[in-house]
MMTF fields as JSON, N, C-alpha, C and O atoms, coordinates in Angstrom:
{
  "mmtfVersion": "1.0.0",
  "mmtfProducer": "UNKNOWN",
  "numBonds": 367,
  "numAtoms": 368,
  "numGroups": 92,
  "numChains": 1,
  "numModels": 1,
  "chainsPerModel": [1],
  "groupsPerChain": [92],
  "chainIdList": ["A"],
  "bondAtomList": [4, 2, 8, 6, 12, 10, 16, 14, 20, 18, 24, 22, 28, 26, 32, 30, 36, 34, 40, 38, 44, 42, 48, 46, 52, 50, 56, 54, 60, 58, 64, 62, 68, 66, 72, 70, 76, 74, 80, 78, 84, 82, 88, 86, 92, 90, 96, 94, 100, 98, 104, 102, 108, 106, 112, 110, 116, 114, 120, 118, 124, 122, 128, 126, 132, 130, 136, 134, 140, 138, 144, 142, 148, 146, 152, 150, 156, 154, 160, 158, 164, 162, 168, 166, 172, 170, 176, 174, 180, 178, 184, 182, 188, 186, 192, 190, 196, 194, 200, 198, 204, 202, 208, 206, 212, 210, 216, 214, 220, 218, 224, 222, 228, 226, 232, 230, 236, 234, 240, 238, 244, 242, 248, 246, 252, 250, 256, 254, 260, 258, 264, 262, 268, 266, 272, 270, 276, 274, 280, 278, 284, 282, 288, 286, 292, 290, 296, 294, 300, 298, 304, 302, 308, 306, 312, 310, 316, 314, 320, 318, 324, 322, 328, 326, 332, 330, 336, 334, 340, 338, 344, 342, 348, 346, 352, 350, 356, 354, 360, 358, 364, 362],
  "bondOrderList": [1, 1, 1, 1, 1, 1, 1, 1, 1, 1, 1, 1, 1, 1, 1, 1, 1, 1, 1, 1, 1, 1, 1, 1, 1, 1, 1, 1, 1, 1, 1, 1, 1, 1, 1, 1, 1, 1, 1, 1, 1, 1, 1, 1, 1, 1, 1, 1, 1, 1, 1, 1, 1, 1, 1, 1, 1, 1, 1, 1, 1, 1, 1, 1, 1, 1, 1, 1, 1, 1, 1, 1, 1, 1, 1, 1, 1, 1, 1, 1, 1, 1, 1, 1, 1, 1, 1, 1, 1, 1, 1],
  "groupList": [{"groupName": "MET", "atomNameList": ["N", "CA", "C", "O"], "elementList": ["N", "C", "C", "O"], "formalChargeList": [0, 0, 0, 0], "bondAtomList": [1, 0, 2, 1, 3, 2], "bondOrderList": [1, 1, 2], "singleLetterCode": "M", "chemCompType": "L-PEPTIDE LINKING"}, {"groupName": "LYS", "atomNameList": ["N", "CA", "C", "O"], "elementList": ["N", "C", "C", "O"], "formalChargeList": [0, 0, 0, 0], "bondAtomList": [1, 0, 2, 1, 3, 2], "bondOrderList": [1, 1, 2], "singleLetterCode": "K", "chemCompType": "L-PEPTIDE LINKING"}, {"groupName": "ILE", "atomNameList": ["N", "CA", "C", "O"], "elementList": ["N", "C", "C", "O"], "formalChargeList": [0, 0, 0, 0], "bondAtomList": [1, 0, 2, 1, 3, 2], "bondOrderList": [1, 1, 2], "singleLetterCode": "I", "chemCompType": "L-PEPTIDE LINKING"}, {"groupName": "ASN", "atomNameList": ["N", "CA", "C", "O"], "elementList": ["N", "C", "C", "O"], "formalChargeList": [0, 0, 0, 0], "bondAtomList": [1, 0, 2, 1, 3, 2], "bondOrderList": [1, 1, 2], "singleLetterCode": "N", "chemCompType": "L-PEPTIDE LINKING"}, {"groupName": "TYR", "atomNameList": ["N", "CA", "C", "O"], "elementList": ["N", "C", "C", "O"], "formalChargeList": [0, 0, 0, 0], "bondAtomList": [1, 0, 2, 1, 3, 2], "bondOrderList": [1, 1, 2], "singleLetterCode": "Y", "chemCompType": "L-PEPTIDE LINKING"}, {"groupName": "PHE", "atomNameList": ["N", "CA", "C", "O"], "elementList": ["N", "C", "C", "O"], "formalChargeList": [0, 0, 0, 0], "bondAtomList": [1, 0, 2, 1, 3, 2], "bondOrderList": [1, 1, 2], "singleLetterCode": "F", "chemCompType": "L-PEPTIDE LINKING"}, {"groupName": "ALA", "atomNameList": ["N", "CA", "C", "O"], "elementList": ["N", "C", "C", "O"], "formalChargeList": [0, 0, 0, 0], "bondAtomList": [1, 0, 2, 1, 3, 2], "bondOrderList": [1, 1, 2], "singleLetterCode": "A", "chemCompType": "L-PEPTIDE LINKING"}, {"groupName": "GLN", "atomNameList": ["N", "CA", "C", "O"], "elementList": ["N", "C", "C", "O"], "formalChargeList": [0, 0, 0, 0], "bondAtomList": [1, 0, 2, 1, 3, 2], "bondOrderList": [1, 1, 2], "singleLetterCode": "Q", "chemCompType": "L-PEPTIDE LINKING"}, {"groupName": "GLU", "atomNameList": ["N", "CA", "C", "O"], "elementList": ["N", "C", "C", "O"], "formalChargeList": [0, 0, 0, 0], "bondAtomList": [1, 0, 2, 1, 3, 2], "bondOrderList": [1, 1, 2], "singleLetterCode": "E", "chemCompType": "L-PEPTIDE LINKING"}, {"groupName": "GLY", "atomNameList": ["N", "CA", "C", "O"], "elementList": ["N", "C", "C", "O"], "formalChargeList": [0, 0, 0, 0], "bondAtomList": [1, 0, 2, 1, 3, 2], "bondOrderList": [1, 1, 2], "singleLetterCode": "G", "chemCompType": "PEPTIDE LINKING"}, {"groupName": "PRO", "atomNameList": ["N", "CA", "C", "O"], "elementList": ["N", "C", "C", "O"], "formalChargeList": [0, 0, 0, 0], "bondAtomList": [1, 0, 2, 1, 3, 2], "bondOrderList": [1, 1, 2], "singleLetterCode": "P", "chemCompType": "L-PEPTIDE LINKING"}, {"groupName": "SER", "atomNameList": ["N", "CA", "C", "O"], "elementList": ["N", "C", "C", "O"], "formalChargeList": [0, 0, 0, 0], "bondAtomList": [1, 0, 2, 1, 3, 2], "bondOrderList": [1, 1, 2], "singleLetterCode": "S", "chemCompType": "L-PEPTIDE LINKING"}, {"groupName": "ASP", "atomNameList": ["N", "CA", "C", "O"], "elementList": ["N", "C", "C", "O"], "formalChargeList": [0, 0, 0, 0], "bondAtomList": [1, 0, 2, 1, 3, 2], "bondOrderList": [1, 1, 2], "singleLetterCode": "D", "chemCompType": "L-PEPTIDE LINKING"}, {"groupName": "LEU", "atomNameList": ["N", "CA", "C", "O"], "elementList": ["N", "C", "C", "O"], "formalChargeList": [0, 0, 0, 0], "bondAtomList": [1, 0, 2, 1, 3, 2], "bondOrderList": [1, 1, 2], "singleLetterCode": "L", "chemCompType": "L-PEPTIDE LINKING"}, {"groupName": "VAL", "atomNameList": ["N", "CA", "C", "O"], "elementList": ["N", "C", "C", "O"], "formalChargeList": [0, 0, 0, 0], "bondAtomList": [1, 0, 2, 1, 3, 2], "bondOrderList": [1, 1, 2], "singleLetterCode": "V", "chemCompType": "L-PEPTIDE LINKING"}, {"groupName": "CYS", "atomNameList": ["N", "CA", "C", "O"], "elementList": ["N", "C", "C", "O"], "formalChargeList": [0, 0, 0, 0], "bondAtomList": [1, 0, 2, 1, 3, 2], "bondOrderList": [1, 1, 2], "singleLetterCode": "C", "chemCompType": "L-PEPTIDE LINKING"}, {"groupName": "ARG", "atomNameList": ["N", "CA", "C", "O"], "elementList": ["N", "C", "C", "O"], "formalChargeList": [0, 0, 0, 0], "bondAtomList": [1, 0, 2, 1, 3, 2], "bondOrderList": [1, 1, 2], "singleLetterCode": "R", "chemCompType": "L-PEPTIDE LINKING"}, {"groupName": "THR", "atomNameList": ["N", "CA", "C", "O"], "elementList": ["N", "C", "C", "O"], "formalChargeList": [0, 0, 0, 0], "bondAtomList": [1, 0, 2, 1, 3, 2], "bondOrderList": [1, 1, 2], "singleLetterCode": "T", "chemCompType": "L-PEPTIDE LINKING"}, {"groupName": "HIS", "atomNameList": ["N", "CA", "C", "O"], "elementList": ["N", "C", "C", "O"], "formalChargeList": [0, 0, 0, 0], "bondAtomList": [1, 0, 2, 1, 3, 2], "bondOrderList": [1, 1, 2], "singleLetterCode": "H", "chemCompType": "L-PEPTIDE LINKING"}],
  "groupTypeList": [0, 1, 2, 3, 2, 1, 4, 5, 6, 7, 2, 1, 1, 8, 6, 9, 1, 10, 11, 12, 2, 13, 8, 14, 10, 11, 9, 6, 11, 13, 7, 8, 15, 2, 16, 1, 2, 9, 12, 11, 3, 17, 6, 11, 5, 1, 3, 0, 13, 5, 12, 8, 11, 9, 6, 4, 16, 12, 17, 2, 14, 13, 0, 14, 3, 11, 2, 7, 14, 16, 4, 6, 8, 3, 10, 14, 0, 18, 12, 9, 12, 8, 13, 0, 13, 0, 11, 10, 2, 6, 9, 9],
  "groupIdList": [1, 2, 3, 4, 5, 6, 7, 8, 9, 10, 11, 12, 13, 14, 15, 16, 17, 18, 19, 20, 21, 22, 23, 24, 25, 26, 27, 28, 29, 30, 31, 32, 33, 34, 35, 36, 37, 38, 39, 40, 41, 42, 43, 44, 45, 46, 47, 48, 49, 50, 51, 52, 53, 54, 55, 56, 57, 58, 59, 60, 61, 62, 63, 64, 65, 66, 67, 68, 69, 70, 71, 72, 73, 74, 75, 76, 77, 78, 79, 80, 81, 82, 83, 84, 85, 86, 87, 88, 89, 90, 91, 92],
  "secStructList": [7, 3, 3, 3, 3, 3, 3, 7, 2, 2, 2, 2, 2, 2, 2, 6, 1, 1, 3, 3, 3, 3, 3, 7, 7, 6, 6, 7, 5, 2, 2, 2, 2, 2, 2, 2, 2, 2, 2, 6, 1, 7, 2, 2, 2, 2, 2, 2, 2, 5, 7, 6, 6, 1, 7, 5, 7, 6, 6, 1, 3, 3, 3, 3, 6, 6, 3, 3, 7, 7, 4, 4, 4, 7, 7, 5, 7, 7, 6, 6, 7, 3, 3, 3, 3, 3, 7, 7, 7, 7, 7, 7],
  "xCoordList": [4.74, 3.946, 3.837, 4.065, 3.517, 3.405, 1.956, 1.21, 1.396, 0.368, 0.463, 1.229, -0.29, -0.292, -1.065, -2.255, -0.648, -1.044, -1.25, -0.433, -2.756, -2.901, -3.189, -3.883, -2.856, -3.283, -4.033, -3.749, -5.007, -5.961, -5.97, -5.573, -6.418, -6.648, -5.352, -4.212, -5.704, -4.874, -3.714, -2.544, -4.056, -3.357, -2.25, -1.159, -2.469, -1.564, -0.648, 0.547, -1.283, -0.251, 0.669, 1.838, 0.312, 1.003, 2.141, 3.099, 1.754, 2.713, 3.73, 4.792, 3.47, 4.357, 4.239, 5.118, 3.313, 3.467, 1.97, 1.158, 1.52, 0.382, 0.29, -0.823, 1.344, 1.163, 2.364, 3.246, 2.473, 3.485, 3.454, 2.421, 4.23, 4.377, 4.631, 5.55, 3.903, 4.085, 4.329, 3.693, 5.437, 5.721, 5.694, 6.431, 4.819, 4.229, 4.313, 4.414, 4.281, 4.353, 2.989, 1.939, 3.078, 1.827, 0.9, 1.248, -0.407, -1.487, -1.641, -2.486, -1.007, -1.093, -2.503, -3.176, -3.056, -4.46, -4.273, -3.154, -5.198, -5.545, -5.086, -4.569, -5.248, -4.7, -3.397, -2.707, -2.739, -1.076, -0.735, 0.443, -1.386, -0.73, -1.056, -0.153, -2.107, -2.053, -1.39, -1.173, -1.03, -0.056, 1.419, 2.252, 1.571, 2.858, 3.135, 4.139, 1.986, 1.965, 2.193, 2.904, 1.711, 1.74, 3.371, 4.134, 3.599, 4.989, 6.088, 7.19, 5.755, 6.813, 6.822, 7.672, 5.949, 5.62, 5.911, 6.09, 5.954, 6.158, 4.964, 4.004, 5.451, 4.683, 3.181, 2.215, 3.213, 2.102, 1.125, -0.094, 1.855, 0.977, 0.435, -0.785, 1.097, 0.743, -0.176, -0.906, -0.397, -1.35, -2.697, -3.805, -2.57, -3.686, -4.484, -5.678, -4.061, -4.436, -4.951, -6.08, -4.159, -4.313, -4.229, -3.426, -5.21, -5.267, -4.185, -3.219, -4.29, -3.124, -3.068, -1.968, -4.162, -4.017, -3.6, -3.354, -3.553, -3.252, -4.502, -4.391, -5.586, -6.901, -7.052, -6.938, -7.319, -7.501, -8.716, -9.837, -8.534, -9.372, -10.349, -9.83, -11.523, -12.496, -12.874, -13.509, -12.517, -12.679, -11.969, -12.273, -11.098, -9.948, -10.96, -11.351, -11.238, -12.027, -10.869, -9.993, -11.178, -10.407, -11.175, -12.39, -10.451, -10.902, -9.777, -8.676, -10.247, -9.531, -9.993, -11.036, -9.214, -9.683, -11.042, -11.928, -10.875, -12.195, -13.45, -14.481, -13.489, -14.249, -14.215, -13.287, -14.93, -15.006, -15.006, -15.888, -14.074, -13.891, -13.67, -12.977, -14.156, -13.983, -12.6, -12.339, -11.774, -10.786, -11.239, -10.605, -12.152, -12.705, -13.202, -13.484, -13.274, -13.548, -12.192, -12.248, -11.089, -9.709, -9.669, -9.4, -9.89, -9.679, -8.168, -7.218, -8.167, -6.736, -6.329, -7.183, -5.115, -4.713, -4.136, -3.743, -3.973, -3.405, -2.366, -2.587, -1.39, -0.474, -0.929, -1.73, -0.682, -1.182, -2.346, -2.864, -2.798, -4.294, -3.751, -2.564, -4.961, -4.858, -5.468, -6.687, -4.646, -5.337, -5.361, -4.435, -6.54, -6.711, -7.088, -8.183, -6.046, -6.528, -6.874, -6.09, -8.179, -8.705, -9.241, -9.931, -8.681, -9.113, -10.411, -10.79, -10.94, -12.618, -11.872, -10.806, -12.803, -12.642, -13.852, -14.996, -13.585, -14.348, -14.389, -13.461, -15.449, -15.272, -16.614, -17.658, -16.723, -17.967, -18.088, -19.069],
  "yCoordList": [14.509, 13.423, 13.154, 14.109, 11.978, 11.824, 11.858, 11.145, 12.387, 12.241, 11.919, 12.574, 10.903, 10.266, 10.991, 11.11, 11.544, 12.279, 11.178, 10.464, 11.498, 10.862, 11.879, 12.881, 11.695, 12.832, 12.121, 10.978, 12.821, 12.342, 13.184, 14.339, 12.758, 13.445, 14.353, 13.889, 15.799, 16.718, 16.748, 16.775, 16.742, 17.181, 15.97, 16.268, 14.841, 13.667, 13.883, 13.586, 14.402, 14.594, 15.584, 15.229, 16.716, 17.692, 17.744, 18.515, 16.639, 16.262, 15.292, 15.21, 14.445, 13.578, 12.434, 11.576, 12.278, 11.04, 10.668, 11.588, 9.457, 9.33, 9.542, 9.568, 9.708, 9.898, 10.472, 10.646, 10.829, 11.462, 11.227, 10.636, 11.508, 11.744, 12.771, 13.286, 13.458, 14.798, 14.621, 13.862, 15.526, 15.352, 16.848, 17.75, 16.99, 18.161, 18.168, 17.085, 19.327, 19.071, 18.492, 18.734, 17.769, 17.355, 18.553, 19.671, 18.146, 19.056, 20.01, 20.904, 19.844, 20.547, 20.491, 19.477, 21.652, 21.803, 21.293, 21.236, 20.998, 20.818, 21.806, 21.465, 23.232, 24.269, 24.296, 24.622, 24.008, 24.016, 22.827, 22.797, 21.878, 20.749, 21.192, 20.987, 21.703, 22.0, 23.14, 23.227, 24.13, 25.187, 24.53, 24.952, 23.608, 22.826, 22.152, 22.239, 21.419, 20.488, 21.754, 21.428, 22.849, 23.643, 24.172, 24.064, 24.69, 25.296, 24.252, 24.623, 22.893, 21.794, 21.469, 20.679, 22.019, 21.639, 22.773, 23.933, 22.303, 23.558, 24.585, 24.473, 25.742, 26.824, 26.648, 27.396, 25.706, 25.494, 24.463, 24.604, 23.465, 22.76, 23.604, 23.496, 24.595, 25.563, 26.411, 26.943, 26.726, 27.654, 26.698, 27.232, 25.463, 24.829, 24.631, 24.34, 24.733, 25.071, 26.188, 26.256, 27.349, 28.506, 29.747, 29.729, 30.82, 31.864, 32.666, 32.367, 33.79, 34.732, 35.317, 35.683, 35.487, 36.269, 35.734, 36.358, 34.281, 33.14, 32.448, 31.673, 32.737, 32.1, 30.708, 30.493, 29.872, 28.571, 28.215, 28.672, 27.527, 27.415, 26.323, 25.29, 26.484, 25.648, 24.394, 23.416, 24.508, 23.38, 21.948, 20.899, 22.176, 21.1, 20.208, 20.769, 19.107, 18.236, 17.396, 16.586, 17.832, 17.38, 16.321, 16.451, 15.172, 14.176, 13.611, 13.186, 13.69, 13.199, 11.708, 11.612, 10.63, 9.37, 8.796, 8.174, 9.308, 8.946, 9.667, 9.233, 10.732, 11.777, 13.07, 13.793, 13.465, 14.917, 15.945, 15.967, 16.803, 17.967, 19.462, 19.616, 20.148, 21.747, 22.556, 22.461, 23.278, 23.547, 24.564, 24.445, 25.415, 26.2, 25.659, 26.281, 24.273, 23.455, 23.335, 23.12, 23.4, 23.24, 22.129, 22.504, 20.909, 19.964, 19.764, 19.781, 19.551, 18.992, 17.542, 16.655, 17.315, 16.159, 15.325, 15.879, 13.916, 13.105, 12.311, 11.832, 11.965, 10.906, 9.747, 9.02, 9.423, 8.425, 8.814, 8.054, 9.928, 10.352, 10.347, 10.451, 10.185, 10.184, 11.2, 11.202, 12.109, 13.226, 12.948, 12.545, 13.235, 13.11, 14.206, 14.737, 14.689, 15.776, 15.499, 14.946, 15.863, 15.478, 17.024, 17.935, 16.854, 18.205, 17.836, 16.665, 18.541, 18.283, 17.651, 17.962, 16.655, 15.867, 16.396, 16.441, 16.769, 17.302, 16.284, 15.5, 16.371, 15.343, 15.025, 15.375, 14.514, 14.318, 13.298, 12.989],
  "zCoordList": [17.996, 17.727, 16.265, 15.523, 15.718, 14.312, 13.697, 14.367, 12.765, 12.047, 10.636, 9.928, 10.116, 8.988, 8.042, 8.334, 6.894, 6.145, 4.528, 3.946, 4.23, 2.806, 1.562, 1.736, 0.829, -0.358, -1.392, -1.748, -1.876, -3.01, -4.185, -4.027, -5.541, -6.598, -7.02, -7.065, -7.342, -7.732, -6.7, -7.081, -5.384, -4.383, -4.211, -3.724, -4.534, -4.483, -5.775, -5.775, -6.824, -8.326, -7.618, -7.463, -7.195, -6.866, -5.761, -5.701, -4.838, -3.792, -4.264, -3.647, -5.449, -5.975, -5.202, -5.298, -4.461, -3.269, -2.869, -2.966, -2.442, -1.837, -0.491, 0.035, 0.186, 1.739, 2.048, 1.206, 3.394, 3.932, 5.649, 5.96, 6.695, 8.08, 8.237, 7.601, 9.151, 9.537, 11.133, 11.864, 11.533, 12.78, 13.454, 13.054, 14.451, 15.024, 16.499, 17.074, 17.213, 18.851, 19.302, 18.705, 20.317, 21.067, 21.218, 21.598, 20.848, 21.045, 19.681, 19.688, 18.804, 17.722, 17.127, 17.314, 16.331, 15.887, 14.399, 13.888, 13.863, 12.448, 11.546, 10.482, 11.922, 11.053, 11.297, 10.331, 12.475, 12.458, 11.787, 11.432, 11.518, 10.645, 9.098, 8.287, 8.69, 7.461, 6.855, 5.646, 7.839, 7.613, 7.425, 6.623, 8.153, 8.15, 6.864, 6.158, 6.682, 5.326, 4.024, 3.073, 4.032, 3.069, 2.991, 2.031, 4.132, 4.167, 3.814, 3.411, 3.979, 3.737, 2.18, 1.771, 1.325, 0.076, -0.891, -0.521, -2.346, -3.362, -2.996, -2.234, -3.933, -3.742, -4.736, -4.58, -5.586, -6.039, -5.185, -5.089, -4.621, -3.615, -2.742, -2.614, -1.958, -0.963, -1.543, -0.707, -2.714, -3.575, -3.728, -3.771, -3.796, -3.799, -2.272, -2.344, -1.319, 0.155, 0.422, 0.908, 0.13, 0.609, -0.547, -1.48, -0.302, -1.621, -1.493, -0.792, -2.2, -2.078, -0.822, -0.411, -0.066, 1.056, 2.343, 3.375, 2.09, 3.012, 3.642, 4.592, 3.118, 3.777, 3.033, 1.826, 3.993, 3.533, 2.376, 2.603, 1.329, 0.209, 0.901, 1.323, 1.012, 1.574, 0.542, 0.936, -0.497, -1.606, -1.496, -2.063, -0.74, -0.146, 0.997, 2.021, 0.76, 1.716, 2.815, 2.511, 3.911, 5.008, 5.788, 5.939, 6.34, 6.996, 7.957, 7.606, 9.153, 10.348, 10.923, 11.57, 10.667, 10.932, 10.417, 11.002, 8.834, 8.297, 8.572, 8.059, 9.33, 9.521, 8.937, 9.299, 8.207, 7.504, 8.515, 9.373, 8.475, 9.264, 8.494, 7.489, 8.949, 8.447, 8.943, 10.143, 8.171, 8.646, 9.896, 10.945, 9.839, 10.952, 12.21, 13.235, 11.955, 13.508, 14.085, 15.296, 13.649, 14.226, 15.335, 16.476, 15.128, 16.147, 16.493, 15.711, 17.972, 18.257, 17.578, 17.572, 17.046, 16.598, 17.558, 18.585, 17.438, 18.133, 17.804, 16.692, 18.224, 17.937, 17.054, 17.642, 15.979, 15.004, 14.307, 13.488, 14.56, 13.543, 12.186, 11.875, 11.264, 10.027, 9.118, 8.944, 8.5, 7.974, 6.439, 5.737, 6.113, 4.273, 3.703, 3.887, 2.841, 1.865, 0.665, -0.106, 0.3, -1.179, -1.89, -1.432, -2.984, -3.744, -4.549, -4.515, -5.093, -5.889, -7.146, -7.677, -7.438, -8.657, -9.615, -9.16, -10.87, -11.699, -13.113, -13.309, -13.985, -14.851, -15.736, -15.186, -16.815, -17.622, -17.971, -18.648]
}
């Protein structure tokens, strides 16, 4: 199945593109998708998602079909779902 990925803020900059299509097996979970996204990008991109021990960084905002979800909730993804990854934006 195909998941539509959209990147925002620093994650978009690190990915070098605003969006992507992720192919995963039917019934894949959010965590499986995030791991695959991390593994298919650069080490610095993966470091934005996971710390040195491999734990997910909760500072990254995840949205599935425009609804914010937590990594720990780990919903099952469906063909055609949209997954947005947003890094925190700071400024003054």
